[in-house]
C-alpha positions in Angstrom: -7.8 81.5 -47.8 -9.8 78.6 -48.7 -6.8 76.7 -50.0 -4.6 77.3 -46.9 -7.4 76.2 -44.7 -7.6 73.0 -46.7 -3.9 72.4 -46.4 -4.3 73.2 -42.6 -7.0 70.4 -42.2 -4.8 67.9 -44.3 -2.3 67.9 -41.6 -4.3 66.3 -38.7 -6.1 64.0 -41.4 -2.4 63.0 -42.4 -1.3 62.3 -38.9 -4.4 60.2 -37.8 -4.0 58.2 -41.2 -0.4 57.5 -40.3 -1.4 56.5 -36.6 -3.9 54.0 -38.0 -1.6 52.5 -40.1 1.0 52.0 -37.2 -1.8 50.5 -35.0 -3.0 48.3 -37.8 0.7 47.3 -38.3 0.8 46.6 -34.8 -2.3 44.5 -34.6 -1.4 42.4 -37.6 2.3 41.8 -36.1 0.5 40.9 -33.0 -2.0 38.4 -34.6 0.9 36.8 -36.5 3.1 36.5 -33.3 0.2 34.9 -31.6 -0.6 32.5 -34.2 2.9 31.7 -35.0 4.5 31.4 -31.7 1.8 31.5 -29.0 -0.8 28.9 -30.5 0.9 25.9 -28.8 0.5 27.7 -25.6 -3.2 28.7 -26.1 -4.1 25.4 -27.4 -2.5 23.8 -24.3 -4.2 26.3 -21.9 -6.9 24.5 -19.9 -9.2 27.4 -20.1 -9.2 27.1 -23.7 -12.6 25.5 -24.3 -12.1 25.2 -28.3 -9.1 23.2 -27.7 -10.9 20.8 -25.7 -13.9 20.5 -27.9 -11.6 19.7 -30.9 -9.6 17.1 -28.8 -12.8 15.4 -28.0 -14.6 15.9 -31.2 -12.9 12.9 -32.8 -12.1 9.5 -31.5 -8.7 8.8 -30.4 -6.9 5.6 -31.3 -7.3 2.3 -29.5 -4.4 0.7 -27.3 -4.6 -2.9 -27.6 -2.3 -5.6 -26.3 -0.2 -7.9 -28.5 -3.3 -10.1 -28.3 -5.8 -7.6 -29.5 -7.3 -6.8 -26.1 -8.6 -3.3 -26.0 -7.0 -1.4 -22.8 -8.0 2.1 -23.8 -10.7 3.3 -26.3 -13.0 6.1 -27.2 -16.8 5.9 -26.6 -19.4 8.2 -27.8 -20.2 10.8 -24.9 -23.7 11.5 -23.8 -24.6 15.2 -23.5 -22.4 18.4 -23.2 -20.1 19.9 -25.9 -17.7 16.7 -26.1 -18.5 14.1 -28.7 -16.2 11.1 -27.5 -14.8 10.1 -24.2 -12.1 8.0 -23.2 -12.6 4.8 -21.6 -10.4 2.1 -19.8 -11.9 -1.4 -20.3 -9.2 -2.7 -17.7 -8.8 0.1 -15.6 -6.3 -0.6 -12.8 -4.4 -3.5 -14.1 -3.1 -1.6 -17.2 -2.9 1.8 -15.6 1.0 1.7 -15.4 0.9 1.4 -19.1 -2.0 3.3 -20.7 -1.8 6.3 -17.9 -4.8 8.5 -18.6 -6.1 11.5 -20.7 -8.3 14.1 -18.8 -9.6 17.6 -19.3 -6.1 19.0 -18.2 -3.2 16.5 -18.3 -2.2 13.1 -19.8 0.1 10.5 -18.5 1.6 7.1 -19.6 1.2 6.2 -23.4 -1.6 8.5 -23.6 1.0 11.2 -23.3 3.8 9.7 -24.6 2.0 8.6 -27.9 -0.6 11.4 -28.0 0.4 12.6 -31.4 -0.1 9.0 -32.8 -3.3 8.6 -30.7 -4.9 11.7 -31.6 -4.0 12.1 -35.2 -1.7 15.1 -34.9 1.3 13.0 -35.9 2.5 14.1 -39.5 2.3 10.3 -40.8 -1.4 10.0 -39.7 -2.1 13.4 -41.2 -0.7 12.8 -44.6 -2.4 9.3 -44.9 -5.7 11.1 -43.7 -5.4 13.6 -46.5 -4.3 10.9 -49.1 -7.6 9.3 -48.2 -9.6 12.1 -48.2 -11.0 11.1 -44.8 -11.6 13.0 -41.4 -8.2 13.1 -39.4 -8.5 10.2 -37.0 -6.0 8.8 -34.4 -3.9 5.5 -35.1 -4.3 2.5 -32.9 -1.4 1.1 -31.0 -0.6 -2.5 -30.7 1.6 -3.2 -27.6 4.3 -6.0 -27.2 2.2 -6.7 -23.6 0.9 -10.1 -23.6 -2.5 -10.3 -21.7 -1.9 -13.4 -20.1 1.5 -12.1 -18.6 0.1 -8.8 -17.3 -2.6 -10.5 -15.8 -0.5 -12.7 -13.7 2.0 -9.8 -12.8 -0.9 -7.8 -11.7 -3.2 -10.2 -9.8 0.2 -11.5 -8.0 0.7 -8.2 -6.7 -2.6 -7.5 -5.5 -3.0 -10.9 -4.1 0.1 -10.2 -1.9 -1.3 -6.7 -1.1 2.3 -5.4 -0.9 3.4 -2.3 -2.5 5.9 -3.4 -5.6 6.1 -3.8 -9.3 6.7 -6.4 -12.0 8.4 -6.3 -15.2 8.4 -9.2 -17.8 10.9 -9.0 -20.9 11.5 -11.0 -24.1 15.6 -11.4 -23.7 16.1 -11.6 -27.5 14.1 -8.8 -28.4 13.4 -6.4 -25.5 9.8 -6.3 -26.1 7.8 -5.7 -22.5 5.7 -8.7 -22.0 4.3 -7.5 -18.9 4.6 -4.1 -16.8 2.4 -3.9 -13.6 2.5 -1.7 -10.3 0.7 -1.8 -7.0 -1.2 -0.1 -5.6 -2.4 1.6 -8.7 -5.6 3.7 -9.5 -8.5 3.5 -12.1 -7.9 5.9 -15.1 -11.5 5.9 -15.8 -12.0 8.0 -12.6 -10.0 10.6 -14.2 -11.6 10.4 -17.6 -14.7 12.2 -16.5 -15.7 15.7 -17.9 -17.2 16.9 -14.7 -14.7 19.2 -13.5 -15.7 19.5 -10.1 -15.5 15.4 -9.7 -12.2 15.4 -11.7 -10.4 17.9 -9.3 -11.8 16.2 -6.1 -10.4 12.7 -7.7 -7.1 13.8 -8.9 -6.3 15.6 -5.2 -7.6 12.4 -3.3 -5.1 10.1 -5.7 -2.2 12.8 -4.9 -2.6 12.9 -1.3 -2.8 9.2 -0.9 0.1 8.0 1.2 0.3 4.8 -1.0 1.1 6.9 -4.1 -1.0 4.9 -6.4 -0.3 7.4 -9.4 3.5 6.5 -9.0 4.6 3.9 -11.8 7.0 2.1 -9.4 8.0 -0.3 -12.3 9.9 2.6 -14.1 10.2 5.5 -11.8 10.8 4.4 -8.4 14.5 3.4 -7.2 15.3 0.7 -4.8 18.4 -1.1 -3.3 19.2 -4.1 -5.6 20.5 -6.0 -2.3 22.0 -9.4 -3.3 20.6 -9.1 -7.1 23.7 -6.9 -7.5 26.0 -9.8 -6.8 25.1 -10.7 -10.4 26.8 -7.5 -11.5 29.9 -8.1 -9.1 30.2 -11.8 -10.3 30.3 -10.5 -13.8 33.2 -7.9 -12.9 34.9 -10.8 -11.1 34.8 -13.4 -14.1 35.5 -10.5 -16.8 38.8 -9.3 -14.6 40.4 -12.8 -15.6 41.2 -13.3 -11.9 38.4 -15.5 -11.4 36.4 -18.4 -12.8 33.1 -20.1 -11.4 35.5 -22.7 -9.8 37.8 -20.4 -8.2 38.3 -20.7 -4.4 37.2 -17.1 -2.7 37.5 -16.1 1.0 34.2 -16.0 2.9 35.2 -15.5 6.4 32.3 -15.9 9.0 32.7 -12.2 10.0 34.4 -9.2 7.9 35.4 -6.2 9.4 34.5 -3.2 7.2 38.0 -1.1 6.6 37.5 2.2 8.6 34.3 1.3 10.2 33.5 -0.7 13.4 31.2 -2.8 11.6 31.0 -6.1 10.4 29.4 -8.4 7.7 28.2 -11.7 8.5 28.7 -14.5 6.1 25.5 -16.7 6.8 25.4 -20.1 7.7 25.2 -21.5 4.3 28.5 -20.1 3.1 30.2 -23.3 4.4 34.1 -23.5 5.4 34.9 -19.9 4.5 36.6 -20.9 1.3 34.0 -21.6 -1.1 34.0 -21.6 -4.8 32.7 -18.2 -6.2 30.0 -20.5 -7.9 28.9 -21.8 -4.5 29.6 -18.1 -3.0 26.9 -16.9 -5.5 24.6 -19.7 -4.7 24.7 -19.3 -1.2 24.8 -15.6 -1.3 27.8 -15.1 1.0 28.0 -11.1 1.7 31.7 -11.5 3.0 32.8 -13.3 -0.3 31.3 -10.5 -2.4 32.5 -7.7 -0.2 36.0 -9.1 -0.4 35.6 -9.6 -4.1 34.5 -5.9 -4.6 37.3 -4.5 -2.5 39.8 -6.5 -4.4 38.3 -5.4 -7.8 38.3 -1.7 -7.0 35.4 0.6 -7.7 36.5 1.4 -11.4 36.2 -2.2 -12.4 32.6 -2.5 -10.7 31.5 0.9 -12.0 32.4 -0.6 -15.6 30.6 -3.7 -15.2 27.4 -1.8 -13.7 27.2 1.0 -16.5 27.8 -2.2 -19.0 24.3 -3.2 -17.7 22.7 -0.2 -18.0 23.5 1.9 -14.9 24.1 5.6 -14.9 23.1 6.0 -18.5 20.8 8.5 -20.2 17.0 7.7 -18.8 15.4 5.4 -21.2 12.3 5.7 -23.2 10.1 2.7 -24.1 8.5 5.1 -24.9 7.6 5.7 -21.4 10.3 7.4 -19.4 12.3 5.2 -17.0 14.4 6.8 -14.4 18.0 5.9 -14.6 19.4 3.2 -12.2 22.4 4.4 -10.3 25.9 3.1 -9.2 27.2 5.3 -6.6 30.6 7.3 -6.2 32.2 5.5 -3.6 34.5 7.5 -0.9 36.1 4.7 0.9 36.7 0.8 1.0 33.8 0.1 3.6 31.4 1.8 0.9 33.0 0.0 -1.7 32.2 -3.5 0.2 28.8 -2.5 0.6 28.4 -1.3 -2.8 29.7 -4.8 -3.9 26.7 -6.5 -2.2 24.1 -4.1 -3.3 23.7 -1.8 -0.5 25.4 1.8 0.0 23.9 4.2 -2.8 22.9 1.3 -5.5 19.5 1.9 -6.8 17.5 0.0 -9.4 14.2 0.3 -11.0 12.2 -3.1 -11.4 12.9 -2.6 -15.0 16.7 -2.6 -14.6 16.2 -5.7 -12.4 14.5 -7.3 -15.2 17.3 -6.1 -17.7 20.0 -7.8 -15.4 18.4 -11.3 -16.3 17.8 -10.7 -19.8 21.1 -9.6 -20.7 22.5 -13.0 -19.1 20.0 -14.6 -20.8 20.6 -13.2 -24.1 24.4 -14.3 -24.3 25.4 -11.0 -22.8 23.7 -8.7 -25.0 21.1 -6.3 -23.7 18.4 -5.3 -26.1 16.7 -1.9 -25.7 13.2 -2.2 -23.9 10.3 -1.2 -26.2 6.6 -1.3 -25.4 4.9 -0.6 -28.6 4.8 -3.3 -31.4 3.1 -0.9 -34.1 1.0 2.0 -34.9 -2.1 1.1 -37.4 -4.4 3.5 -39.1 -8.0 2.8 -39.0 -8.0 1.5 -42.7 -5.5 -1.1 -41.7 -2.1 0.7 -42.9 0.9 0.3 -40.4 2.6 3.6 -40.2 5.2 2.5 -37.2 6.6 -0.9 -36.5 9.3 -1.8 -33.8 12.6 -3.4 -34.8 14.6 -5.0 -32.0 17.9 -3.0 -31.3 20.8 -3.7 -28.9 21.1 -1.5 -26.2 24.5 -2.6 -24.7 27.0 -5.6 -24.6 26.7 -6.5 -20.7 29.4 -9.5 -20.8 31.0 -11.8 -23.2 28.9 -14.6 -24.5 31.2 -17.3 -22.4 30.6 -15.1 -19.1 27.0 -14.8 -19.9 27.0 -18.7 -19.9 28.9 -18.9 -16.8 26.5 -16.4 -15.0 23.4 -18.3 -16.3 24.7 -21.6 -14.9 25.4 -20.0 -11.5 21.7 -18.4 -11.6 20.4 -21.9 -12.5 22.4 -23.4 -9.3 20.6 -20.7 -7.4 16.9 -21.5 -8.4 16.4 -24.7 -6.9 18.6 -24.0 -3.7 17.5 -20.7 -3.0 14.5 -21.8 -0.6 12.2 -19.3 -2.2 9.8 -21.8 -4.0 10.6 -19.9 -7.1 11.1 -22.8 -9.2 8.8 -23.8 -12.0 7.4 -27.2 -12.5 9.2 -29.1 -15.4 11.1 -25.7 -16.3 14.5 -25.1 -15.3 14.9 -21.7 -14.2 17.7 -19.2 -13.3 17.4 -16.8 -10.7 19.2 -14.4 -8.1 17.0 -13.4 -5.0 17.5 -10.6 -2.6 15.1 -11.3 0.3 15.3 -11.8 3.8 12.6 -11.9 6.3 15.3 -11.8 9.1 16.1 -8.0 8.1 12.9 -5.7 9.2 12.5 -2.9 6.4 14.4 -4.6 3.8 12.9 -5.0 0.3 12.4 -8.3 -1.7 13.8 -8.4 -5.1 14.1 -11.2 -7.6 15.6 -11.3 -11.2 15.0 -14.4 -13.1 14.6 -16.0 -16.3 13.5 -19.3 -18.1 13.9 -21.7 -19.6 17.4 -21.8 -18.5 18.4 -23.7 -21.8 16.6 -21.4 -24.2 15.1 -18.3 -22.2 11.7 -17.0 -23.4 11.2 -14.5 -20.5 13.3 -12.4 -17.9 11.3 -11.3 -15.0 12.1 -8.7 -12.3 10.0 -8.2 -9.1 10.3 -5.8 -6.3 8.0 -5.9 -3.0 8.4 -3.3 -0.4 9.1 -4.4 2.9 7.4 -7.6 2.8 8.5 -8.6 6.4 7.8 -12.5 6.9 6.1 -12.8 3.4 9.4 -12.6 1.3 8.3 -15.6 -0.5 5.6 -13.7 -2.3 8.3 -12.2 -4.5 9.2 -15.6 -5.7 5.6 -16.8 -6.0 4.9 -13.8 -8.2 7.9 -14.4 -10.4 7.0 -17.9 -11.0 3.1 -17.0 -11.9 4.6 -14.5 -14.4 7.0 -17.1 -16.0 4.2 -19.8 -16.2 2.2 -17.3 -18.0 4.8 -16.4 -20.5 5.6 -19.8 -21.1 2.0 -21.3 -21.3 
């Protein structure tokens, strides 16, 4: 009897043991799955205080200009669970470049280069382990020149008109300046006061002027007459035109299939100017007729050679692609050829147009980070200039540069730089309410060192401000 009773007791004990084993296995499996596949989501969860303590428990790398000016750095925090706080010494001036890092999100270079700045990048970790030191973030040295950035930002701020400026080195693609207005102070979003942070972020998001928007890279504008640079390039590349070719430029051109006319403008002369003069005088009727004669395929091919309709560029900030539209009929094609209809460009693309011409037709890939350097001085990443696209053949680039050089002193915009021959194309008319002012330019014309794109939103009678800003940026780059 005793033996049978023992065997009877073993049955439930065995079942309990098996159940415990299953539960233990399920628990271990769940823990493994969480650690292997869910850790990233848990670390990214803004409710995870341990992740934030770790994030702010060591200094992030500095972000510095090419000249060595610090524009983002880590400072010791006072009180609270966090050891370091982020600070932006030049605040609003560089906000479009640095972005910000806050308790819950990051933007700009703080986001695009987070792994390098935080020390999570494998190259940074390996060097830290080899050196047997604590893991610290690497410093970034940018391509931005401080004097160029200051001229760009102060020009926009003094004008008080929403817009953006981009300056490039045509030979390398290095971004020399990148500014947008209106902007914000990233220090206001670097606070550890959660209530204040939420209030500030909400106020900035609701601001009609959109200070958080990076207009230089992420807002699209009609290019207006600056697109005539693309149309002129397509005309020259077709083999049917030269700068000296006579082109029709009637006083009025009726758009096919539409009860509307284009006006040539008073400066277009007799109605049969050369292509170079039509470009200089920015004759809408001449370039609309050229566009219709070339057809949308040639125009699209040329626009895409300059970088339209391409995948988004990472510089490493993400730039919105510029667009050349699908054209349904000839009247739309005529408008597209003069930079209207569905044409859209970023200020970065506006600068790239001039940069391609200035560099003998080769457009270099824009980039913003020159190098990443560890605290011990070791360089772990260094940029190398890379060709992006061939926009035009070298001989055509020289033709376009000469045509742009003839525009600069005759444009009436005051865009010239004393003692420097400048090449430019503008789209600025105070006579058209609501139209943006745009300029693409490079200098010196004989040996280009800087290409600039400036866009101002609806400046009205203050269209000259776009050329004033371009001149100041070019002077700063050449000084």
